[in-house]
Every structure is written in structure tokens, then in C-alpha cells.
MDTraj code that builds the backbone (N, CA, C; nanometers):
import mdtraj as md
import numpy as np

residues = "MET ASN ALA LEU ILE TYR LEU ILE PRO ILE ALA LEU LEU LEU GLY LEU LEU GLY LEU GLY ALA PHE LEU TRP ALA LEU LYS SER GLY GLN PHE ASP ASP LEU ASP GLY ALA ALA GLU ARG ILE LEU PHE ASP ASP GLU ASP ALA PRO ASP ARG GLU PRO PRO PRO ARG SER".split()
xyz = np.array([
    [2.2702, 1.8227, 2.6552],
    [2.1828, 1.7713, 2.7438],
    [2.0130, 1.8593, 2.7108],
    [2.0526, 1.9559, 2.6804],
    [1.9191, 2.0554, 2.6308],
    [1.8667, 2.0490, 2.5393],
    [1.9184, 1.9316, 2.4326],
    [1.8850, 1.8782, 2.3442],
    [1.7247, 1.7849, 2.3966],
    [1.7789, 1.7154, 2.4558],
    [1.6776, 1.5701, 2.4844],
    [1.5526, 1.6654, 2.5372],
    [1.5166, 1.7893, 2.5857],
    [1.4051, 1.8478, 2.5993],
    [1.3508, 1.8559, 2.4564],
    [1.3961, 1.8739, 2.3500],
    [1.3249, 1.8828, 2.2187],
    [1.3424, 1.7459, 2.1289],
    [1.3982, 1.6673, 2.1773],
    [1.4301, 1.5503, 2.0435],
    [1.3343, 1.4311, 2.1454],
    [1.3351, 1.4165, 2.2472],
    [1.2221, 1.3178, 2.3150],
    [1.0900, 1.3471, 2.2814],
    [1.0122, 1.4982, 2.2992],
    [0.8607, 1.5059, 2.2254],
    [0.8601, 1.4831, 2.0800],
    [0.9319, 1.5010, 2.0463],
    [0.9468, 1.4901, 1.8940],
    [0.9589, 1.3530, 1.8568],
    [1.0185, 1.2692, 1.8935],
    [1.0428, 1.1108, 1.9107],
    [0.8876, 1.0637, 1.9176],
    [0.8606, 1.1124, 2.0060],
    [0.7507, 1.0865, 2.0735],
    [0.5932, 1.0887, 1.9713],
    [0.5877, 1.2360, 1.9667],
    [0.5122, 1.2768, 1.8544],
    [0.5233, 1.1530, 1.7092],
    [0.6583, 1.1693, 1.6609],
    [0.6405, 1.0774, 1.5400],
    [0.6501, 0.9558, 1.5248],
    [0.6413, 0.9117, 1.6408],
    [0.6132, 0.7552, 1.7332],
    [0.4676, 0.7247, 1.7246],
    [0.3886, 0.8249, 1.7574],
    [0.2394, 0.8501, 1.7679],
    [0.1676, 0.8513, 1.6389],
    [0.2425, 0.9491, 1.5568],
    [0.2002, 0.9890, 1.3971],
    [0.1871, 0.8532, 1.3361],
    [0.2962, 0.7794, 1.3389],
    [0.3083, 0.6637, 1.2898],
    [0.2281, 0.4893, 1.3288],
    [0.2092, 0.5308, 1.4144],
    [0.1098, 0.4171, 1.5075],
    [-0.0190, 0.4770, 1.4390],
    [-0.0658, 0.5539, 1.4559],
    [-0.1890, 0.6364, 1.3813],
    [-0.2045, 0.6340, 1.2303],
    [-0.0840, 0.6251, 1.1583],
    [-0.0750, 0.5703, 1.0310],
    [-0.1451, 0.4328, 1.0067],
    [-0.0257, 0.3904, 1.0941],
    [-0.0743, 0.2066, 1.0540],
    [-0.2198, 0.1578, 1.0979],
    [-0.2357, 0.2230, 1.2259],
    [-0.4054, 0.1571, 1.2735],
    [-0.5199, 0.2605, 1.1320],
    [-0.4565, 0.3688, 1.1122],
    [-0.5561, 0.4086, 0.9948],
    [-0.5694, 0.2977, 0.8431],
    [-0.4610, 0.2722, 0.8223],
    [-0.4649, 0.1780, 0.7269],
    [-0.4878, 0.0640, 0.7609],
    [-0.4852, -0.0136, 0.8628],
    [-0.5639, -0.1596, 0.9419],
    [-0.6917, -0.1160, 0.9294],
    [-0.7689, 0.0088, 0.9700],
    [-0.9151, -0.0031, 0.9376],
    [-0.9593, 0.0445, 0.8251],
    [-0.8555, 0.0974, 0.7383],
    [-0.9290, 0.1298, 0.5858],
    [-0.9468, -0.0301, 0.5024],
    [-0.8483, -0.0977, 0.5265],
    [-0.8737, -0.2205, 0.4922],
    [-0.7056, -0.2586, 0.3727],
    [-0.6583, -0.1864, 0.4312],
    [-0.5132, -0.1856, 0.2855],
    [-0.4627, -0.3139, 0.3439],
    [-0.4591, -0.3658, 0.4395],
    [-0.4100, -0.5110, 0.4217],
    [-0.4988, -0.6615, 0.4281],
    [-0.6223, -0.6578, 0.3590],
    [-0.7022, -0.7168, 0.3714],
    [-0.6339, -0.8688, 0.2719],
    [-0.6149, -0.8236, 0.1749],
    [-0.5733, -0.8947, 0.0310],
    [-0.4373, -0.9072, 0.0067],
    [-0.3517, -0.9821, 0.0513],
    [-0.2273, -0.8795, 0.0037],
    [-0.1359, -1.0020, -0.0813],
    [-0.2397, -1.1326, -0.0944],
    [-0.1524, -1.2067, -0.2130],
    [-0.2734, -1.1709, -0.3601],
    [-0.3627, -1.1507, -0.3729],
    [-0.4844, -1.0942, -0.4470],
    [-0.4002, -1.0216, -0.5824],
    [-0.3374, -0.9259, -0.5488],
    [-0.2624, -0.8619, -0.6584],
    [-0.1886, -0.9387, -0.7540],
    [-0.0827, -0.9924, -0.6808],
    [0.0241, -1.0577, -0.6901],
    [-0.0488, -1.1541, -0.7758],
    [-0.1633, -1.2588, -0.7693],
    [-0.1807, -1.3637, -0.7937],
    [-0.2824, -1.3546, -0.9051],
    [-0.3113, -1.2344, -0.9280],
    [-0.4188, -1.1576, -1.0603],
    [-0.3451, -1.1907, -1.1864],
    [-0.2417, -1.0964, -1.1750],
    [-0.1809, -1.0883, -1.2856],
    [-0.1222, -1.2419, -1.3454],
    [-0.1456, -1.3627, -1.3116],
    [-0.0858, -1.4728, -1.3722],
    [-0.2103, -1.5190, -1.4210],
    [-0.3502, -1.4801, -1.4098],
    [-0.4419, -1.5256, -1.5148],
    [-0.5303, -1.3915, -1.5695],
    [-0.5886, -1.5031, -1.6982],
    [-0.6337, -1.4107, -1.8154],
    [-0.7693, -1.3855, -1.7513],
    [-0.8290, -1.2481, -1.7945],
    [-0.9704, -1.2313, -1.7718],
    [-1.0322, -1.3043, -1.8609],
    [-1.1390, -1.3609, -1.8278],
    [-1.2492, -1.4222, -1.9107],
    [-1.3360, -1.3523, -1.9973],
    [-1.3626, -1.2286, -1.9342],
    [-1.4593, -1.1251, -2.0063],
    [-1.3625, -1.0254, -2.0894],
    [-1.2402, -1.0327, -2.1468],
    [-1.1489, -0.9688, -2.1992],
    [-1.1492, -1.0135, -2.3417],
    [-1.2385, -0.8897, -2.4161],
    [-1.2461, -0.9257, -2.5970],
    [-1.1320, -0.9970, -2.6448],
    [-1.1430, -1.0733, -2.7106],
    [-1.0110, -1.1214, -2.8399],
    [-0.9513, -0.9702, -2.9216],
    [-0.8176, -1.0224, -2.9255],
    [-0.7657, -0.8965, -2.9384],
    [-0.6953, -0.9495, -3.1124],
    [-0.6668, -0.8951, -3.2301],
    [-0.7064, -0.9064, -3.3343],
    [-0.5397, -0.8655, -3.3413],
    [-0.4569, -0.9427, -3.4260],
    [-0.3132, -0.8832, -3.4647],
    [-0.3137, -0.7339, -3.5505],
    [-0.2417, -0.6779, -3.5044],
    [-0.2296, -0.5563, -3.6167],
    [-0.1994, -0.6097, -3.7353],
    [-0.2142, -0.5062, -3.8323],
    [-0.2182, -0.5555, -3.9940],
    [-0.0824, -0.4885, -4.0631],
    [-0.0370, -0.6687, -4.1096],
    [0.0971, -0.6109, -4.1892],
    [0.1126, -0.5140, -4.2833],
    [0.1946, -0.4523, -4.3132],
    [0.2392, -0.3699, -4.3929],
    [0.3287, -0.4090, -4.5088],
])
top = md.Topology()
chain = top.add_chain()
for i, resn in enumerate(residues, 1):
    res = top.add_residue(resn, chain, resSeq=i)
    for name in ("N", "CA", "C"):
        top.add_atom(name, md.element.get_by_symbol(name[0]), res)
traj = md.Trajectory(xyz[None], top)
């Protein structure tokens, strides 16, 4: 029963820490474009230079 004296404040502190990290990530724009990076890999860059194939030896 004495362990609850220590565990409850630790649990509350960790919960507030997680909430603070989530709110910071929300404020800094981490969740603005969730699909952009996943779709960006499917399309070629138009500005990318043409590559020459490696020379055969």
C-alpha cells in the first residue's frame, strides 16, 4: 500500500509528460501532412537530371 504513494505521482507525471510531448508535436506541425511522404515516393521528380547508364566493361 505504501508503494501507491510513489506510483501514483509517477504515473501522473508520465501522463503529463506524454500529453506535453503530444501537444508540442501538434503545435510544431508534425501531423500536418500524413499522406504527402507516402505519395511523394510514387512520382518522379521533374527537375531530376537524366542519368546515363553505367559504362559496360
